VEXMAR-150394 format. One line per 10 residues: number of its first residue (from 1); their letters; for each residue z, y, x of N, C-alpha, C, CB. Coordinates in nm, 2 decimals. Each point is the difference from the previous one (the first is absolute). Glycine has a CB too. Layout:
VEXMAR-150394
NUM) a) Z/Y/X/Z/Y/X/Z/Y/X/Z/Y/X | ...
//
This chain:
VEXMAR-150394
1) mkllaidtat) 10.24/6.56/12.10/-0.03/0.13/-0.04/0.05/0.02/-0.15/-0.20/0.00/0.16 | 0.25/0.12/-0.19/0.05/0.02/-0.13/-0.08/0.16/-0.04/0.25/-0.15/0.04 | -0.34/0.12/-0.14/-0.09/0.11/-0.04/0.03/0.03/-0.15/-0.18/-0.06/0.19 | 0.18/0.22/-0.23/0.02/0.02/-0.12/-0.15/0.05/-0.05/0.27/0.04/0.02 | -0.31/-0.05/-0.16/-0.11/0.06/-0.04/0.03/0.07/-0.14/-0.16/-0.17/0.14 | 0.11/0.29/-0.15/0.01/0.07/-0.13/-0.14/0.05/-0.06/0.24/0.07/0.09 | -0.24/-0.07/-0.22/-0.14/0.03/-0.04/0.02/0.05/-0.16/-0.12/-0.19/0.17 | 0.08/0.32/-0.18/0.01/0.07/-0.13/-0.12/0.07/-0.03/0.24/0.03/0.01 | -0.36/-0.06/0.03/-0.13/0.07/0.00/-0.07/-0.01/-0.14/-0.01/-0.05/0.25 | 0.05/-0.06/-0.34/-0.05/0.00/-0.13/0.11/-0.01/-0.09/-0.21/-0.10/0.07
11) eacsvalwld) 0.19/0.04/-0.19/0.11/0.00/-0.09/0.10/-0.11/0.04/-0.15/0.10/-0.18 | 0.12/-0.19/0.28/0.11/-0.10/0.04/0.08/0.06/0.10/-0.14/-0.19/-0.03 | 0.26/0.15/0.04/0.09/0.03/0.11/0.05/-0.12/0.06/0.05/0.21/-0.11 | -0.06/-0.22/0.23/0.05/-0.13/0.08/0.06/0.02/0.13/-0.18/-0.12/-0.09 | 0.29/0.04/0.11/0.05/-0.01/0.14/0.01/-0.13/0.05/0.11/0.20/-0.04 | -0.14/-0.23/0.16/0.00/-0.14/0.05/0.05/0.01/0.14/-0.18/-0.08/-0.14 | 0.22/-0.05/0.18/0.08/-0.02/0.14/-0.06/-0.12/0.04/0.23/0.10/-0.05 | -0.27/-0.09/0.19/-0.06/-0.10/0.08/0.12/-0.05/0.10/-0.25/0.10/-0.02 | 0.28/-0.22/0.01/0.10/-0.05/0.10/-0.05/-0.12/0.07/0.20/0.08/-0.15 | -0.26/-0.05/0.26/-0.06/-0.10/0.09/-0.10/-0.09/-0.08/0.20/0.01/0.14
21) gaiherfeva) -0.27/0.06/-0.22/-0.12/-0.08/-0.07/0.03/-0.01/-0.15/-0.05/-0.13/0.22 | 0.19/0.11/-0.26/0.01/-0.02/-0.14/0.00/0.15/-0.05/0.14/-0.23/0.02 | -0.18/0.23/-0.16/0.00/0.13/-0.06/0.07/0.01/-0.14/-0.20/0.03/0.13 | 0.27/0.06/-0.14/0.09/0.02/-0.13/-0.04/0.13/-0.05/0.20/-0.13/0.06 | -0.23/0.14/-0.20/-0.06/0.12/-0.06/0.07/0.03/-0.14/-0.23/-0.05/0.11 | 0.25/0.17/-0.15/0.03/0.04/-0.12/-0.13/0.08/-0.04/0.27/0.00/0.03 | -0.31/0.00/-0.15/-0.11/0.05/-0.06/0.02/0.03/-0.14/-0.13/-0.11/0.16 | 0.07/0.24/-0.22/0.02/0.04/-0.12/-0.10/0.09/-0.04/0.22/-0.03/0.03 | -0.28/0.03/-0.15/-0.10/0.10/-0.04/0.08/0.13/-0.04/-0.18/-0.18/-0.08 | 0.17/0.27/0.14/0.10/0.12/0.00/-0.06/0.11/-0.10/0.07/-0.05/0.26
31) grghsqllpd) -0.19/0.07/-0.29/-0.05/0.11/-0.06/0.01/0.12/0.10/0.07/-0.09/-0.23 | 0.03/0.18/0.20/0.03/0.12/0.07/0.14/-0.01/0.04/-0.16/0.13/-0.11 | 0.23/-0.26/0.12/0.14/-0.01/0.03/0.03/-0.03/0.15/0.04/-0.07/-0.24 | -0.15/0.10/0.32/0.02/-0.06/0.14/0.12/0.06/0.07/-0.25/-0.05/0.02 | 0.28/0.18/-0.02/0.10/0.06/0.06/0.14/-0.06/-0.04/-0.15/0.21/0.01 | 0.17/-0.25/-0.15/0.12/-0.05/-0.04/0.02/-0.14/0.05/-0.01/0.14/-0.19 | -0.10/-0.21/0.20/0.00/-0.15/0.02/0.01/-0.04/0.14/-0.13/-0.03/-0.19 | 0.07/0.11/0.29/-0.01/-0.03/0.14/0.13/-0.01/0.06/-0.21/0.12/0.00 | 0.31/-0.03/0.00/0.13/-0.03/0.06/0.07/-0.15/-0.03/0.03/0.26/-0.02 | -0.03/-0.27/-0.12/0.08/-0.11/-0.04/-0.09/-0.14/0.04/0.11/0.15/-0.22
41) mlhgvmadcg) -0.24/-0.15/0.21/-0.09/-0.11/0.04/0.03/-0.03/0.15/-0.20/0.07/-0.18 | 0.20/0.05/0.26/0.02/-0.02/0.15/0.13/-0.06/0.03/-0.14/0.20/0.04 | 0.25/-0.16/-0.09/0.13/-0.05/0.02/0.01/-0.14/-0.06/0.09/0.23/-0.01 | -0.16/-0.26/-0.11/0.01/-0.12/-0.06/-0.07/-0.12/0.09/-0.01/0.13/-0.23 | -0.11/-0.10/0.30/-0.06/-0.10/0.07/0.07/-0.02/0.14/-0.21/0.05/-0.13 | 0.28/0.07/0.17/0.08/-0.03/0.12/0.13/-0.09/-0.01/-0.08/0.21/0.07 | 0.14/-0.18/-0.20/0.11/-0.07/-0.03/-0.03/-0.16/-0.01/0.10/0.21/-0.12 | -0.21/-0.23/0.05/-0.05/-0.13/-0.03/-0.02/-0.08/0.12/-0.12/0.08/-0.20 | 0.09/-0.01/0.31/-0.02/-0.07/0.13/0.11/0.01/0.09/-0.23/0.04/-0.02 | 0.33/0.04/-0.01/0.11/0.02/0.10/-0.03/0.07/0.12/0.09/-0.20/-0.08
51) ialseidgia) -0.19/0.30/0.07/-0.03/0.07/0.10/0.03/0.16/-0.01/-0.18/-0.18/0.03 | 0.22/0.23/0.09/0.04/0.15/-0.01/-0.12/0.08/0.05/0.25/-0.04/0.04 | -0.27/0.16/-0.09/-0.11/0.09/0.02/-0.02/0.01/0.16/0.05/0.12/-0.23 | 0.07/-0.11/0.30/-0.01/0.01/0.15/-0.05/-0.11/0.07/0.17/0.12/-0.01 | -0.19/-0.23/-0.06/-0.06/-0.13/0.08/-0.16/0.00/-0.02/0.22/-0.15/-0.03 | -0.27/0.25/-0.06/-0.15/0.00/0.00/-0.06/0.05/0.12/0.02/0.03/-0.24 | -0.13/-0.10/0.28/-0.08/0.02/0.11/-0.12/0.11/-0.02/0.06/-0.23/0.07 | -0.10/0.24/-0.20/-0.11/0.10/-0.04/-0.03/-0.02/-0.13/-0.10/0.01/0.22 | 0.02/0.11/-0.27/-0.02/0.00/-0.15/-0.17/0.04/-0.02/0.28/0.09/-0.06 | -0.31/-0.18/-0.02/-0.14/0.02/-0.07/0.00/0.07/-0.11/-0.07/-0.19/0.08
61) cgvgpgsfag) -0.02/0.29/-0.08/-0.01/0.10/-0.12/-0.14/0.00/-0.08/0.15/0.15/0.13 | -0.15/-0.18/-0.25/-0.10/0.00/-0.07/-0.06/0.16/-0.02/0.09/-0.23/-0.11 | -0.19/0.27/0.16/-0.05/0.15/0.02/-0.10/0.04/-0.10/0.04/-0.02/0.24 | -0.08/-0.08/-0.34/-0.11/0.04/-0.09/-0.14/-0.07/0.05/0.14/0.23/-0.06 | -0.24/-0.19/-0.01/0.01/0.12/-0.11/0.04/-0.06/-0.14/-0.20/0.14/0.13 | 0.24/-0.07/-0.21/0.05/-0.03/-0.12/0.04/0.12/-0.08/0.07/-0.21/0.10 | 0.04/0.20/-0.17/0.05/0.13/-0.06/0.05/0.09/0.09/0.05/-0.11/-0.17 | -0.09/0.24/0.17/0.05/0.10/0.09/0.15/0.01/0.01/-0.21/0.13/-0.04 | 0.26/-0.13/-0.09/0.18/0.01/0.00/0.05/-0.13/0.06/0.02/0.13/-0.23 | -0.07/-0.24/0.21/0.04/-0.12/0.05/0.00/-0.02/0.15/-0.08/-0.08/-0.20
71) vrigvgfvkg) -0.03/0.13/0.26/-0.04/-0.02/0.12/0.13/0.09/0.08/-0.29/-0.05/-0.05 | 0.28/0.19/0.00/0.09/0.09/0.05/0.15/-0.07/0.01/-0.16/0.21/-0.09 | 0.20/-0.26/-0.03/0.14/-0.05/0.00/0.03/-0.11/0.11/0.00/0.06/-0.24 | -0.09/-0.16/0.25/0.00/-0.11/0.08/0.01/0.05/0.16/-0.14/-0.13/-0.18 | 0.03/0.22/0.22/-0.01/0.04/0.13/0.13/0.08/0.04/-0.25/0.01/-0.02 | 0.29/0.08/-0.08/0.12/0.08/0.02/0.12/-0.08/0.03/-0.09/0.17/-0.15 | 0.10/-0.29/0.07/0.13/-0.06/0.01/0.00/-0.08/0.12/0.03/-0.01/-0.24 | -0.14/-0.04/0.28/0.00/-0.07/0.14/0.01/0.10/0.11/-0.15/-0.19/-0.10 | 0.08/0.29/0.09/0.03/0.09/0.12/0.16/0.03/0.02/-0.24/0.12/-0.03 | 0.30/-0.09/-0.09/0.15/0.03/0.02/0.08/-0.12/0.05/-0.01/0.16/-0.19
81) lamgldrpvv) -0.03/-0.28/0.13/0.07/-0.11/0.06/-0.03/-0.04/0.14/0.01/-0.07/-0.22 | -0.13/0.08/0.25/-0.04/-0.02/0.15/0.07/0.09/0.11/-0.23/-0.07/-0.10 | 0.23/0.18/0.04/0.06/0.11/0.09/0.15/-0.01/0.02/-0.18/0.16/-0.08 | 0.24/-0.20/-0.04/0.16/-0.03/0.00/0.01/-0.11/0.10/0.05/0.06/-0.25 | -0.14/-0.16/0.23/0.05/-0.13/0.08/-0.08/-0.01/0.14/0.05/-0.13/-0.22 | -0.13/0.24/0.25/-0.08/0.00/0.14/-0.08/-0.12/0.01/0.17/0.12/0.12 | -0.26/-0.16/-0.22/-0.08/-0.11/-0.01/-0.14/0.04/0.00/0.17/-0.11/-0.10 | -0.26/0.02/0.16/-0.16/0.03/-0.01/-0.03/-0.05/-0.14/-0.07/-0.04/0.26 | -0.05/0.11/-0.30/-0.05/-0.05/-0.13/-0.15/-0.03/0.03/0.16/0.15/-0.14 | -0.23/-0.21/0.03/-0.13/-0.03/0.00/-0.06/0.02/-0.14/0.03/-0.17/0.19
91) avsslamlaq) -0.13/0.24/-0.18/-0.07/0.05/-0.14/-0.08/-0.12/-0.03/-0.02/0.27/0.04 | 0.02/-0.31/-0.19/-0.08/-0.09/-0.06/-0.06/0.05/-0.12/0.12/-0.18/0.09 | -0.26/0.15/-0.10/-0.07/0.05/-0.11/0.04/-0.07/-0.14/-0.19/0.06/0.16 | 0.21/0.00/-0.27/0.01/-0.08/-0.12/-0.11/-0.09/-0.04/0.13/0.18/-0.08 | -0.26/-0.15/0.11/-0.12/-0.08/-0.01/0.02/-0.13/0.08/-0.15/0.21/-0.04 | 0.20/-0.20/0.17/0.02/-0.10/0.09/0.11/-0.10/-0.07/-0.07/0.16/0.20 | 0.16/-0.10/-0.25/0.10/-0.08/-0.05/-0.05/-0.09/-0.13/0.18/0.17/0.10 | -0.27/-0.10/-0.18/-0.06/-0.08/-0.10/-0.08/-0.10/0.04/0.03/0.18/-0.13 | -0.10/-0.16/0.24/-0.10/-0.10/0.05/0.08/-0.12/0.07/-0.17/0.19/0.04 | 0.27/-0.15/0.02/0.10/-0.10/0.07/0.06/-0.09/-0.12/0.05/0.17/0.20
101) gavrqhgaer) -0.02/-0.10/-0.30/0.04/-0.09/-0.12/-0.10/-0.10/-0.04/0.14/0.18/-0.10 | -0.26/-0.14/0.09/-0.10/-0.08/-0.05/-0.01/-0.13/0.10/-0.13/0.21/-0.10 | 0.12/-0.17/0.22/0.01/-0.10/0.12/0.11/-0.10/-0.02/-0.08/0.17/0.16 | 0.21/-0.12/-0.17/0.12/-0.07/-0.03/-0.01/-0.09/-0.11/0.12/0.18/0.10 | -0.15/-0.13/-0.22/0.02/-0.07/-0.12/-0.12/-0.09/-0.02/0.15/0.19/-0.10 | -0.26/-0.15/0.13/-0.12/-0.07/-0.03/-0.10/-0.05/0.10/0.02/0.13/-0.18 | 0.03/-0.13/0.31/-0.08/-0.04/0.11/-0.14/0.07/0.00/0.13/-0.22/-0.02 | -0.13/0.34/-0.02/-0.12/0.09/-0.01/-0.06/0.02/0.16/0.10/0.14/-0.23 | -0.24/-0.16/0.24/-0.05/0.03/0.12/-0.06/0.15/0.02/-0.05/-0.26/0.01 | 0.00/0.31/-0.14/-0.04/0.13/-0.01/0.05/0.08/-0.12/-0.19/-0.09/0.12
111) vlaaidarmn) 0.24/0.21/-0.10/0.08/0.06/-0.10/-0.06/0.14/-0.02/0.21/-0.14/0.06 | -0.24/0.18/-0.19/-0.04/0.13/-0.02/0.13/0.08/-0.09/-0.27/-0.08/0.01 | 0.33/0.15/0.07/0.14/0.06/-0.06/-0.06/0.15/-0.05/0.21/-0.13/0.17 | -0.16/0.14/-0.29/-0.04/0.13/-0.07/0.13/0.05/-0.09/-0.26/-0.07/0.00 | 0.31/0.21/0.02/0.09/0.04/-0.07/-0.05/0.12/-0.09/0.14/-0.09/0.17 | -0.11/0.10/-0.29/-0.05/0.11/-0.08/0.05/0.13/0.04/0.00/-0.14/-0.19 | -0.10/0.23/0.24/0.04/0.12/0.06/-0.01/0.12/-0.10/-0.09/-0.09/0.22 | 0.06/0.06/-0.36/-0.01/0.10/-0.10/-0.13/0.08/0.04/0.27/0.02/-0.05 | -0.30/0.08/-0.05/-0.12/0.08/0.01/-0.13/-0.08/0.02/0.15/0.16/0.09 | -0.15/-0.27/-0.15/-0.12/-0.11/0.00/-0.02/-0.04/0.15/-0.14/0.11/-0.22
121) evyfcryaaa) 0.24/-0.13/0.30/-0.03/-0.04/0.14/0.11/-0.12/0.04/-0.09/0.25/0.06 | 0.06/-0.31/0.02/0.08/-0.11/0.06/0.03/0.03/0.16/-0.12/-0.17/-0.17 | 0.24/0.12/0.21/0.02/-0.02/0.13/-0.03/-0.14/0.03/0.16/0.17/0.00 | -0.24/-0.21/0.12/-0.06/-0.12/0.02/-0.02/-0.03/0.14/-0.10/0.03/-0.21 | 0.12/-0.16/0.24/-0.03/-0.06/0.13/-0.02/-0.13/0.00/0.12/0.16/0.09 | -0.21/-0.23/0.00/-0.04/-0.13/0.00/0.08/-0.06/0.11/-0.23/0.05/-0.08 | 0.27/-0.18/0.05/0.07/-0.07/0.13/-0.05/-0.14/-0.01/0.22/0.14/0.00 | -0.18/-0.19/0.12/-0.05/-0.15/0.03/0.14/-0.06/0.07/-0.29/0.04/0.04 | 0.33/-0.15/-0.06/0.09/-0.07/0.05/-0.02/-0.06/0.14/0.04/-0.04/-0.23 | 0.06/0.06/0.32/-0.01/-0.06/0.14/0.13/-0.03/0.03/-0.20/0.13/0.08
131) dglavaqgea) 0.21/-0.26/-0.04/0.15/-0.06/0.03/0.10/0.02/-0.10/-0.05/0.04/0.22 | 0.00/-0.03/-0.35/0.09/0.03/-0.12/0.05/0.14/-0.01/0.07/-0.22/0.01 | -0.15/0.31/0.06/0.04/0.14/-0.03/-0.13/0.07/-0.07/0.17/0.00/0.20 | -0.16/0.09/-0.29/-0.09/0.09/-0.04/-0.05/0.11/0.09/0.09/-0.07/-0.21 | -0.21/0.07/0.24/-0.05/0.08/0.11/-0.11/0.10/-0.05/0.05/-0.19/0.15 | -0.03/0.31/-0.16/-0.11/0.10/-0.05/-0.13/-0.02/0.06/0.16/0.16/-0.04 | -0.27/-0.14/-0.06/-0.13/-0.01/0.05/-0.06/0.14/-0.04/-0.02/-0.26/-0.03 | 0.07/0.35/0.10/-0.06/0.14/-0.02/0.13/0.09/-0.05/-0.25/-0.09/-0.06 | 0.22/0.21/0.06/0.10/0.10/-0.04/0.03/0.00/-0.15/-0.07/0.13/0.19 | 0.20/-0.11/-0.22/0.03/0.02/-0.14/-0.04/0.13/-0.05/0.19/-0.15/0.03
141) lvappaalel) -0.24/0.17/-0.16/-0.07/0.11/-0.05/0.04/0.02/-0.14/-0.20/-0.05/0.15 | 0.18/0.16/-0.20/0.02/0.04/-0.14/-0.15/0.06/-0.05/0.27/0.06/0.03 | -0.31/-0.13/-0.14/-0.15/0.03/-0.05/-0.01/-0.06/-0.15/-0.12/-0.02/0.26 | 0.01/0.08/-0.32/-0.02/-0.06/-0.13/-0.05/-0.16/0.01/-0.05/0.24/-0.09 | 0.07/-0.32/0.00/-0.03/-0.14/0.01/-0.15/-0.02/0.04/0.18/-0.05/-0.16 | -0.26/0.13/0.10/-0.15/0.00/0.04/-0.03/0.03/0.14/-0.06/0.07/-0.22 | 0.15/0.00/0.30/-0.04/0.02/0.12/0.08/-0.10/0.12/-0.05/0.25/-0.10 | 0.10/-0.34/0.06/0.06/-0.10/0.09/-0.12/-0.11/0.04/0.25/0.03/-0.12 | -0.22/-0.07/0.25/-0.10/-0.11/0.04/0.06/-0.13/-0.02/-0.10/0.14/0.16 | 0.08/-0.21/-0.27/0.04/-0.13/-0.04/-0.09/-0.11/0.05/0.11/0.11/-0.19
151) pasgenaavg) -0.05/-0.23/0.23/-0.10/-0.11/0.03/-0.08/-0.04/-0.11/0.15/-0.09/0.17 | -0.27/0.04/-0.13/-0.10/-0.04/-0.11/0.01/-0.16/-0.01/-0.17/0.20/0.05 | 0.26/-0.26/0.02/0.02/-0.15/-0.04/0.12/-0.05/0.07/-0.26/-0.04/-0.03 | 0.29/-0.09/0.04/0.10/-0.06/0.03/0.12/0.01/-0.09/-0.09/0.03/0.22 | 0.22/-0.08/-0.18/0.11/0.00/-0.07/0.11/0.10/0.05/-0.06/-0.24/-0.05 | 0.10/0.31/-0.02/0.11/0.10/0.05/0.11/0.01/-0.11/-0.17/0.12/0.15 | 0.29/-0.11/-0.09/0.12/0.04/-0.09/-0.01/0.16/-0.04/0.15/-0.18/0.13 | -0.13/0.20/-0.26/-0.01/0.15/-0.04/0.14/0.03/-0.05/-0.25/0.01/-0.07 | 0.32/0.07/0.14/0.14/0.04/-0.03/0.03/0.14/-0.02/0.04/-0.18/0.11 | 0.06/0.21/-0.19/0.03/0.14/-0.03/-0.04/0.08/-0.12/-0.01/-0.01/0.22
161) sgwkthleal) 0.08/0.12/-0.24/-0.03/0.07/-0.13/-0.12/0.06/-0.03/0.20/0.03/0.00 | -0.26/-0.03/0.10/-0.15/0.06/0.01/-0.09/-0.10/-0.09/0.02/0.12/0.26 | 0.00/-0.23/-0.24/-0.08/-0.11/-0.06/0.04/0.00/-0.15/-0.01/-0.15/0.22 | 0.12/0.17/-0.26/0.03/-0.01/-0.14/-0.05/0.14/-0.08/0.23/-0.16/0.06 | -0.22/0.26/0.01/-0.04/0.12/-0.06/-0.15/0.03/0.01/0.22/0.08/0.06 | -0.29/-0.12/0.05/-0.15/0.02/0.01/-0.07/-0.13/0.02/0.04/0.22/0.10 | 0.00/-0.33/-0.17/-0.06/-0.13/0.00/-0.14/0.00/-0.02/0.19/-0.09/-0.08 | -0.25/0.15/-0.03/-0.13/-0.01/-0.03/-0.10/0.07/0.10/0.09/-0.01/-0.25 | -0.04/0.14/0.28/-0.07/0.08/0.11/-0.01/-0.07/0.13/0.08/0.20/-0.09 | 0.02/-0.28/0.13/0.00/-0.05/0.13/-0.08/-0.14/0.01/0.23/0.11/0.02
171) rehtgatlnp) -0.22/-0.17/-0.15/-0.08/-0.14/-0.01/-0.15/0.04/0.01/0.19/-0.12/-0.15 | -0.23/0.24/0.09/-0.14/0.04/0.02/-0.06/0.00/0.14/0.04/0.12/-0.21 | 0.05/-0.10/0.31/-0.03/0.01/0.13/0.02/-0.10/0.10/0.04/0.20/-0.06 | -0.01/-0.33/0.00/0.02/-0.11/0.08/-0.05/-0.13/-0.07/0.20/0.13/0.09 | -0.27/-0.21/-0.01/-0.04/-0.12/-0.04/0.09/-0.11/0.05/-0.23/0.08/0.01 | 0.36/-0.04/0.05/0.09/-0.09/0.06/0.07/-0.08/-0.10/0.02/0.15/0.20 | 0.04/-0.27/-0.19/0.09/-0.07/-0.09/0.14/0.05/0.04/-0.16/-0.21/-0.02 | 0.23/0.26/-0.10/0.13/0.07/0.02/0.11/-0.09/-0.04/-0.09/0.23/-0.05 | 0.15/-0.29/0.16/0.09/-0.12/-0.03/0.11/0.00/0.11/-0.19/-0.14/-0.11 | 0.32/0.17/0.08/0.03/0.06/-0.15/-0.04/0.14/-0.03/0.20/-0.14/0.00
181) ldgealphar) -0.19/0.17/-0.13/-0.03/0.13/-0.04/0.14/0.06/-0.07/-0.27/-0.05/-0.03 | 0.34/0.13/0.10/0.14/0.02/-0.03/0.01/0.16/0.00/0.10/-0.23/0.11 | -0.12/0.29/-0.22/0.03/0.13/-0.03/0.13/0.04/0.00/-0.17/0.00/-0.11 | 0.26/-0.09/0.10/0.15/0.03/-0.02/0.06/0.00/0.13/0.02/-0.11/-0.21 | -0.07/0.07/0.31/0.06/-0.02/0.13/0.06/0.14/0.06/-0.16/-0.22/0.05 | 0.27/0.21/0.01/0.06/0.13/0.05/0.05/-0.04/0.15/0.09/0.11/-0.24 | -0.09/-0.02/0.32/0.05/-0.01/0.13/0.13/-0.05/0.01/-0.13/0.16/0.05 | 0.17/-0.25/0.04/0.14/-0.06/0.03/0.04/0.03/0.14/-0.03/-0.20/-0.17 | 0.15/0.24/0.19/0.05/0.04/0.13/0.00/-0.11/0.08/0.14/0.18/-0.08 | -0.13/-0.30/0.02/-0.01/-0.14/0.08/-0.10/-0.02/0.08/0.10/-0.08/-0.16
191) dalplaqpqf) -0.23/0.13/0.10/-0.11/-0.02/0.04/-0.04/0.11/0.12/-0.04/-0.11/-0.24 | 0.12/0.20/0.26/0.00/0.11/0.12/0.04/-0.08/0.12/0.07/0.21/-0.15 | 0.03/-0.30/0.13/0.08/-0.05/0.12/-0.08/-0.08/0.09/0.18/0.00/-0.12 | -0.27/-0.11/0.07/-0.07/-0.07/0.10/-0.12/0.10/0.07/0.05/-0.24/-0.14 | -0.08/0.34/0.06/-0.12/0.07/0.05/0.08/0.12/0.12/-0.18/-0.05/-0.26 | 0.31/0.07/0.24/0.07/0.10/0.09/0.07/-0.07/0.11/0.02/0.14/-0.19 | 0.01/-0.28/0.19/0.08/-0.08/0.09/-0.08/0.01/0.14/0.09/-0.17/-0.19 | -0.22/0.15/0.19/-0.06/-0.01/0.13/0.00/0.14/0.07/-0.15/-0.20/-0.09 | 0.14/0.31/0.02/0.01/0.12/0.05/0.14/0.04/0.06/-0.16/0.05/-0.17 | 0.26/-0.09/0.11/0.13/0.00/0.05/0.02/-0.07/0.12/0.07/0.03/-0.21
201) aagrgigage) -0.11/-0.18/0.20/0.01/-0.06/0.12/-0.08/0.03/0.12/0.05/-0.15/-0.14 | -0.14/0.24/0.12/-0.09/0.05/0.12/0.05/0.13/0.03/-0.21/-0.12/-0.06 | 0.33/0.17/0.01/0.04/0.13/0.04/-0.07/0.10/-0.05/0.08/-0.08/0.18 | -0.17/0.08/-0.30/-0.08/0.10/-0.04/0.06/0.07/-0.12/-0.19/-0.13/0.08 | 0.32/0.13/-0.11/0.06/0.07/-0.09/0.00/0.15/0.04/0.14/-0.20/-0.06 | -0.13/0.30/-0.05/0.00/0.14/0.04/0.14/0.06/-0.04/-0.26/0.02/-0.03 | 0.26/0.10/0.08/0.13/0.08/-0.06/0.00/0.05/-0.14/0.03/0.07/0.22 | 0.07/-0.06/-0.28/0.02/0.04/-0.13/-0.08/0.13/-0.01/0.23/-0.11/-0.03 | -0.24/0.19/0.10/-0.05/0.14/-0.01/-0.16/-0.01/0.00/0.22/0.11/0.12 | -0.27/-0.23/-0.08/-0.15/-0.03/0.01/-0.06/-0.05/-0.13/0.04/-0.05/0.24
211) llpvylrnrv) 0.06/0.00/-0.32/-0.04/-0.08/-0.14/-0.05/0.11/-0.09/0.17/-0.18/0.01 | -0.29/0.17/-0.06/-0.07/0.07/-0.09/-0.05/-0.08/-0.11/-0.06/0.15/0.17 | 0.07/-0.09/-0.30/-0.07/-0.04/-0.11/-0.15/-0.02/0.02/0.18/0.12/-0.13 | -0.24/-0.22/0.04/-0.15/0.00/0.00/-0.04/0.03/-0.15/-0.02/-0.17/0.21 | -0.04/0.29/-0.23/-0.04/0.04/-0.13/-0.15/-0.05/-0.03/0.15/0.20/0.01 | -0.22/-0.19/0.08/-0.16/-0.01/0.01/-0.06/0.13/-0.07/0.00/-0.28/-0.02 | 0.06/0.32/-0.07/-0.07/0.15/-0.07/0.06/0.12/0.08/-0.02/-0.10/-0.26 | -0.08/0.18/0.28/0.04/0.12/0.08/0.09/0.08/-0.07/-0.21/0.00/0.11 | 0.21/0.02/-0.24/0.09/0.08/-0.10/0.08/-0.09/-0.05/-0.16/0.17/-0.06 | 0.30/-0.15/0.06/0.10/-0.09/-0.07/0.02/0.03/-0.12/0.12/-0.03/0.18
221) altkleqeaa) -0.16/0.14/-0.25/0.02/0.04/-0.14/-0.12/0.08/-0.04/0.26/-0.01/0.03 | -0.27/-0.02/-0.16/-0.11/0.10/-0.07/0.06/0.13/-0.07/-0.15/-0.21/-0.04 | 0.08/0.30/0.04/0.06/0.13/-0.06/0.00/-0.03/-0.16/-0.10/0.17/0.20 | 0.17/-0.07/-0.26/0.02/-0.04/-0.16/-0.14/0.00/-0.06/0.24/0.11/-0.02 | -0.31/-0.02/0.06/-0.14/0.01/-0.07/-0.08/-0.12/0.03/-0.01/0.26/0.03 | 0.03/-0.31/0.11/-0.09/-0.13/0.01/0.07/-0.12/-0.08/-0.08/0.08/0.24 | 0.21/-0.08/-0.24/0.07/-0.10/-0.09/-0.04/-0.01/-0.14/0.18/0.04/0.14 | -0.20/0.08/-0.22/-0.05/0.02/-0.11/-0.14/-0.05/-0.02/0.17/0.17/0.00 | -0.26/-0.13/0.10/-0.13/-0.05/0.01/-0.02/-0.15/0.00/-0.03/0.21/0.11 | 0.11/-0.27/-0.04/0.02/-0.14/0.02/0.03/-0.07/-0.12/0.06/0.05/0.22
231) rkglvr) 0.03/0.00/-0.30/0.05/-0.05/-0.13/-0.11/0.00/-0.08/0.22/0.07/0.03 | -0.30/0.03/-0.04/-0.12/0.03/-0.10/-0.13/-0.08/0.06/0.09/0.25/-0.06 | -0.08/-0.32/0.16/-0.10/-0.09/0.06/-0.12/0.08/0.07/0.07/-0.18/-0.19 | -0.03/0.30/0.25/-0.10/0.09/0.04/0.02/-0.03/0.17/0.00/0.19/-0.22 | 0.11/-0.25/0.27/0.00/-0.02/0.13/0.01/-0.16/0.02/0.10/0.25/0.04 | -0.18/-0.30/0.05/-0.01/-0.14/0.02/0.04/-0.04/0.15/-0.19/-0.01/-0.18
//
């Protein structure tokens, strides 16, 4: 099976290719340069592996949560690519990719994935490892750190920018040992592939037209007045 994965939901931009279990990835911290980087990264990883796009069996797409602009870029790119190739897609959460990265790199059994959502909130989900895959333990949500249900004990990997930005507030609400504590961790497209592969193998891919971004917030943008209030510390 030949599967492609693309993620631009955060400041990271990555493209990965699964060739019968072997994974090849290009990864770069892009800031806001995702649109410029994606085409070259895609063609680069395909050339590295000597594979044509027409040989791809399906595409895994990072759908957020994360940067609204980043999520839109990645989802839009995958939609166009999947439609042109007439291939199925599987949506993968950026939080799940963070958790899978902790399972892959650190052998983590339990993971607390948190991405800074601005406005004093985090995107958050708890995961547990099962057969080497990160499995969500509840729904992903966006909330202030104080509103999250964090474990009172045990050892958990804590990954994502939410831990860097809101470390003290999050620490106040958990008695768990945070190991590792990695506030620099970013989603990697390579970690979408083991999560998506069973879905493709089971024939559960969806059409490109069904692929949707995951923002978690009901409103994608603040009004100018709300932005000004947030800058002054009036909106949390």
